[in-house]
N, C-alpha and C positions, 0 to 999 in steps of 0.2 A: 560643725558641731551645733546641736540644737540646745538653745537656752530657754529655760522656763523662768519667767520673771514673776516674782511675788510682790504685790503692792502691800502697803503698810497694814491694812486690816488682816490680810492673810498672814503676814509675817508676825504680827502680834498674836494671832490665834495659834500659830504653829509653835511659837516660843514661850507663850505664856507671859511675855513681858509687856509693859505699857510703852507707849510712844516715848515718854520721857526717859524710861530706862534704856530703851534701844539707843536713843541718841546720846545718852550719857556714856554708854558702853562703847559706842562708835568713837566718841571723842577721846576715850581712854585707850583706844586700840584693842578693845576686848570683844568686838562684834564686827561682822563683815560690813564694810561700807556700802552704801547704796550706789546704784549707777543712775545716771541722768537719763530720763526718757524724753527730755525736751521740755521747755518751759519750766514749770515748777514741779513737774512729775518725776518721781524717783521710784525705783523698785530694787528688789534684792534678787540676786541669782539663787535659784532654788538649791542648787548643789552646794553653794557656800553656806546656806542656812542649815541644810542637812548635815554638812560636815561639822558645823559649830555645835549642833545638837548632839551629834555622836560624841564629840569631844567632851561635852558636859556630862553625858551619861557615863563615859569612861572615867572621868575624874571623880564622879560621885561613887562609882563602884570600887575604885582603887583606894580611896581615902578612908575607907572604913577600917 
């Protein structure tokens, strides 16, 4: 399986969230956790971010 890894700047751009909002949501179990890329580098799996975004869109459409 091919994995695309998104680093923080791309993850922020794709979600519209700030770094602090991303990490707060991770701590609350409301956002996909990053994977370690070694050292202090982390990234997010693109498909998990896409799934999270799709869920947010669905929630916003059904709550009206």
